[in-house]
C-alpha positions in Angstrom: 198.1 143.6 -2.9 199.6 142.1 0.2 197.8 139.4 2.1 198.0 138.9 5.9 198.4 135.4 7.1 197.3 134.5 10.6 199.7 132.5 12.7 199.1 130.4 15.8 201.5 129.4 18.6 202.3 125.8 19.7 199.6 125.7 22.4 196.9 126.7 19.8 198.3 124.1 17.4 198.1 121.4 20.0 194.5 122.4 20.8 193.6 122.3 17.1 195.2 118.9 16.9 193.0 117.7 19.8 195.5 118.0 22.5 196.8 120.5 25.1 200.0 121.5 26.8 199.8 120.9 30.5 200.6 123.2 33.3 204.0 121.8 34.4 203.7 123.3 37.9 201.4 120.4 38.9 204.3 118.0 38.4 207.1 117.1 40.8 210.6 118.4 39.7 211.5 114.9 38.5 208.3 114.4 36.6 208.6 117.9 35.1 212.2 117.0 33.9 211.0 113.8 32.2 207.9 115.3 30.6 209.8 118.4 29.4 212.4 116.3 27.8 210.0 113.7 26.3 207.2 115.8 25.0 207.6 119.4 26.1 204.3 119.0 27.9 202.3 118.3 24.8 199.6 115.6 24.9 199.9 115.1 21.1 203.7 114.7 20.9 204.6 111.8 18.7 207.9 110.0 18.2 208.4 109.6 14.4 210.5 106.4 14.8 208.4 104.5 17.4 204.9 104.2 18.9 205.8 106.7 21.7 203.0 109.2 22.2 201.9 111.9 24.6 203.2 113.5 27.8 205.4 110.6 28.9 206.0 109.2 25.4 204.7 105.8 26.4 204.9 103.1 23.8 201.6 101.7 22.6 202.0 98.5 24.7 202.3 100.5 27.8 199.5 102.9 26.9 197.2 99.9 26.3 198.3 98.4 29.6 197.7 101.6 31.6 194.9 103.1 29.6 193.1 100.2 28.0 190.6 101.4 25.3 191.8 105.0 25.9 195.4 104.2 24.7 195.4 107.0 22.2 193.8 109.6 24.4 195.0 113.2 24.4 193.3 113.8 27.7 196.1 115.2 30.0 194.6 113.7 33.2 194.6 110.2 31.7 198.0 110.6 30.2 199.5 111.8 33.5 197.8 109.0 35.4 199.4 106.4 32.9 202.8 108.2 33.1 202.8 108.1 36.9 201.7 104.4 37.0 204.4 103.5 34.5 207.1 105.4 36.4 206.0 103.8 39.7 205.9 100.3 38.3 209.2 100.5 36.5 211.3 102.7 38.7 209.5 103.0 42.0 209.4 106.8 41.9 210.0 109.7 39.6 213.4 110.6 41.1 214.7 107.2 40.1 213.2 107.5 36.7 214.8 110.9 36.2 218.2 109.5 37.3 217.8 106.8 34.7 216.9 109.3 32.1 219.9 111.5 32.9 222.2 108.5 32.5 220.6 107.0 29.3 218.6 109.8 27.7 215.5 107.7 27.8 213.5 106.1 30.5 
């Protein structure tokens, strides 16, 4: 007797985990580059060796700074807002952040 096992794709897995994959077309090319390399667009992406989490892989201190009590949110709108604020504060714009990422492989 063979048993059929259902499978789910990455987007369904993210949804089950309480997150989503964002539509990358809403991002500028530089933002898209960073988010794709950092999280693949997943709001539940976690770095196993740091506190980096979410779309922009912001560390917990930065998430607390930009999101306050929502620091661990999987809401894509809030994560994108925090990502953009961080990029603006640290680099001035996403193009500069991407250039830094390209040189150092982190931002």
